[in-house]
Residue, then its C-alpha position, 0 to 999 in steps of 0.5 A: m576470511a573469517g575474522e577479517t573486517g572490511a574484506m569483501a567476498f565475491v561470487s562469480v556468476p557461474q558460482a551464484q546460480s541460486i543468487h542470480a537465478a532468473g535475474r534475481m539475487a537471493p539473499m541468504r542461501h548463497v552466503v559466504e564466510g563472513s559475509v552477506s548482509p541484506f542491510a549493509q550500505s551500498e554505493q554501486f553495482g558491478e557485473p558479473t560479480f556480486g559484492v557482499s558485506k562482511m558486516a551483518i548476517a553473513s559474518a555467520l552464514g559462511a562456507g563452513a555453515v554451508a558445508a555443515g548444511a550440506r553434511h546435515s541429514r535433514a529428515k523428510r528432505s531430498k538431497k536435491s535441496n542441499a545440492s542446490r546450495v552454492s559451492m563456495a570453493a572459489v571465493n575471492t576477496l577484494e576491497t570494494p563498497p558493499l551491496t545490499f540485497y535490495d540494490v541487486a534485486a532492484r538493479n536486476g529488475a530494472e536493467g539499464t535504469a538509474q536506481p536510488s542508492l539505499a546506502g544509509r536509507e534509514l537516515e533519509e527522508t524521501a517524498q514517498d516516506r513523507v507522504f506515507n507518514w502523512l497518510g498514517r500508513a508509515p512511521k515518521p522518518g527519524s523515528e526508531c521504528f522507521e530507522a529499523m524498517q529502512k535499515y534492515f528492510p530497505g525498499a519496504l512499501p505499505g501493502v496497498a502500494v505493492h498491491l496497486r503497483s502489481k495490479s496496474v502492470l498486470e492489468e495494463e500490460f498482461g490483460f489480467t482481470p478479476d474474472n480471468t485470474l486466480l489468487g493463491t497466497s502463502f503466508c503464515p496463518d498468524e492473525i496479524n497477517n490478515q489485517e485490513s492493510d495487509i497485502g494478502t487482504k488487499m489482493r483478495k478483496y480485489w482479485g477475488k477468492v483465495f487459495p491459502m497455501g501457507g502454513i506456519s512461517g509462510t511455507p506452502y505446505v499444501g505442496e505439489t498436490g495442493f498447487v495441482a488442485f489449485s491450478s486446476h481451478v483456473p478459468n480457460d486461458g486464465n492466469i494465476i497469481v501467487v504472493f508469498g513470504p514469511h513475516v516479521g514484526v517491527s515494534e514502535e521502539g524499532e525492535v525487529g521480531q517483536y509485535l504488540r498484539e491487541g489486548q496484550s500488555g507486552n510484546s511477543t515474537a513475530c514470526g513466533a514459529v521462525i523465531g522459535a525454530y531459531n531459538a531451538c537451534l541455538s539451544g542444541f536442536d540437532g535436526a532430529p524429528s521431535d517426539d510429536g512426530e507427525y503432529d508437528m511436521q511443519m515446525d520440525e521442518i522449519k527447525q531443520e532449515f535453521v540448523p546450519h544457519a543458527e550460529a551464523i545468524s546469532k553473530s549477525e548485526n540483527p539476528m531477527a532481521a537475518a532470520a527473516y531473510v533465511a525464512y524468505e529463502m526457505v519459503k521461496d525455495r518451497t514455492l518454486k518447487i511446487v509451482n508450474t505453468k502446465f495449467g494452460s496457456g495463461k500466466l503464472v505471476l510470483i510476488g515474493g517478499i517479507q511481510l513486516n507487521m508494523p505497530f497496530p493501529d498506528y501504521a499499515d503493515h508493509f511488504l518488502p518485495l524481493m520477487f515479481e515475475v511472470r512465467q508462461e509455458g514455453q516463454p522466457t520468464q519476465d522480471l518485473m521488479k522495476h515496477f516497485v522502483n520510482p527514483s523521482i519519489q525515492q530520493d533523499l529530500t535533503r539532497a533533492p528538496w525540489a522533489a518535495v514540491t509535488a511530492q503528493r501528486e507524484v506518489f499518488a500517481w505512482l500508486t495509480w490513485s491519481p492521473p499521470a502527470l502528463s495527462p490532460v486530466y492532470r493538467t486540468m485538475h491541478t490548474y482549476f482545482p489546485g490542492a485536489l487529492p484522491g478520495q482515499a488520501v483525504h479519508e486516511r488523512l482525516v482519520k489520522v487528524l481526527e484521532r487527535f481530537g478523540f474521534d473513533t468509530d464508537n463515538t462518532i456519527l457521520g452525515t453527508s451532503v453530496c449530490p445523489d448522482e451515482i458517480n459520487n457513490e463509487a467504492t473509492d469516493l470520499p463519502v463511500l470510504m468514510q461510510d465504510y470506515w465510520g459506519e452508518v450515515f445520515p444523507m442530508g444532501g439533494i441534487s447539487g449537494a445542498p443539505f435540503t433536509g434543512k435544520t429539521g433534518f440536522k436536529a433529528f440527525s444530531s439527536h442520535v449522537a452518543e453521549e459526549g460523542h461527536i458528529m462529522v459532516v462531509f459536504g460539497p458539490h461535484v464536477a467531472i473532468s473528461e478524458t480530454g480535460e474538459v471540465g463539467m463532462c463525464l462519460r458514464k459507464g455504458q453510454d456512448n456520449e459524454s454528459t454533464a456533471c453536475g447535471a443539476v448545477i450546470g442545468a441551473y446555470r444554463a437555465c439562468l443564462n436563458g432567463d429562468v432564474g428559479d421562480g418556478e412554473e405553476g403546477s411544477y414540483d421541482m423545489q430543489m432545482d428552483w432553489i439552485k437556480r435562485q442561488i446561481a442567478p446572481h453570479v451568472n455574469g461573473i461565471q460566464r466571463s471567467e477563463n473556465p466557466m464550468a470550473a468557476l461554476a463548481h467553485q461558486s456551487y461550493t460556496m452555495v452548499r457551504d453557506q447552506i450547511f453553515g445555516c443548518v448545523n449547530n453545536d446544541f447536541g452536547s459536549g462533543y465536537l462538530c467536524l465539518v469537511g467541505g470541498i468539491q468532489i471531482n469525478l475523473p474518467y474511469p478507471m481513474e479514482d475520483h478526487f476531492l478538493p478540501c476547502t473547509f476542515e474545521m472543528r466546532r464545540a459549544g463555548e469554544p472558538t472554531v479550530d481551522l484545520l484546513r492546513e492539515m489537508k494542504e499539499f506540503n513543501 
């Protein structure tokens, strides 16, 4: 087989227990001569054998390498580890289209379902790709960075997507909550794995406290003792999540294994430990413990792991990508050795993959999911990899242009940011508020666009003019997300969202801007949509019955219908409500005649708030920009995330024409 091109190696199921254990295919440990490439092109999947390409990594990790590994004496490693390797004695070769690792992993996780082909994935643009780039989370399709990521790690997703998808299924199907769940992670302690966008960070912020198990490379060096200690902390009848994997950098130029760290002028390696171990093996390391002995135990083991594979990796199409898959097998192998389900009646969830460190701060780090399963004492293992696959948003738009029509909505629903497409909430929202987006999406898009105008957290101050109703101050609401990102906020709004601080308030606010700095103001009214799709109604936490939202605006409208147009009662003190009534009164008849009066009222309220904002703001504060972001805040039923309908997005500066940027927030085709 060695030296042949185009020939395919097959391993039968009995021979491939480590390839197909628990319904998965492991990408590196089962490599045959001439052949396993996790990034070879693919057309189809066949049972009961796995086709593997001779093209990349595997041209190296062959029967000879495996045999060498079996012969190799590993310090501080049991013979059981070598015995677990797959025997390649009965390998047959056939001419057949090759398979990528992800094809097999995805098929095994979604038995019986159609899967998107990943052949030439780096040459495609899917709805998912387009939306993630639009949000500023992923590189632009066609760029060198994108092509490297999708060629060598097809199926990689932004860390938040993996978190949201796994959270959704664990909560809805298995009853996981932050109160009954413990989180463990096994990642390399490299600081670039602890950024805001990383899956470990996202999961920790949601699930709560974390038990870090990983050492350099991501291997869980806390060992069996560490897992026993960790699992003893689980709540009664509670659950454990363990997310694990190595990491690898992908540079802006598409070089795998390279990462530009903050404050440095040139790229450095990532993962430094894994790449260092691989380079040491190429330089003649023979597996003997280093002179540092117990002072460098972790690095010694990583080098020992790479000894039998180093030459093969060096001959692969992309050695750094191949090394990442070898490292994944190492981390997975040790993770499976130490975990168990003997901690109680709860469930153990294993989420494994490869963390991709993308260029910072341009993109969010990604994660290639290779394992997602639920284990429970006395029960069969459940493979959940199918939850990372959605053919409708993962098809090539050049072949399926219709998928672009509702691309954003489909992706946001898949991320659990938006309601399901068949729900009454979805239909009502997109009928009466077309173009509404999740607050998170609006925020991320704003950040990306404003960077082009020089906005950053040091030179920008934020003002908001939204109704103080507590349902507008939840963690995923646009005003809250913006305050969390931009910093301190100047609240200008009263009930209805109108800026009742007035011109005096804006003058005070704008006097706080940094020299040559910028001001951003987000404004608008709010309206609720109930679970049955009724506009203007909201079921608040802890209440049995729905109530109106916005209560002030709807109350003013109803008062006007009854003849109270805001003249004010003698002795009353309700200036804001009286003002709202006066603004709504001239439009009552038109609102009443509309198809959906509550939706029409929300749009009229937006005009009311916008006109008041325009009358209060100015550009007299200096040479910087005034950015105005206006729209309608849409409160959705819990646990759906609130949305925002962008209606105004413009940039103003003294002496210059206004720049209308609303197109940047619109759905695209």
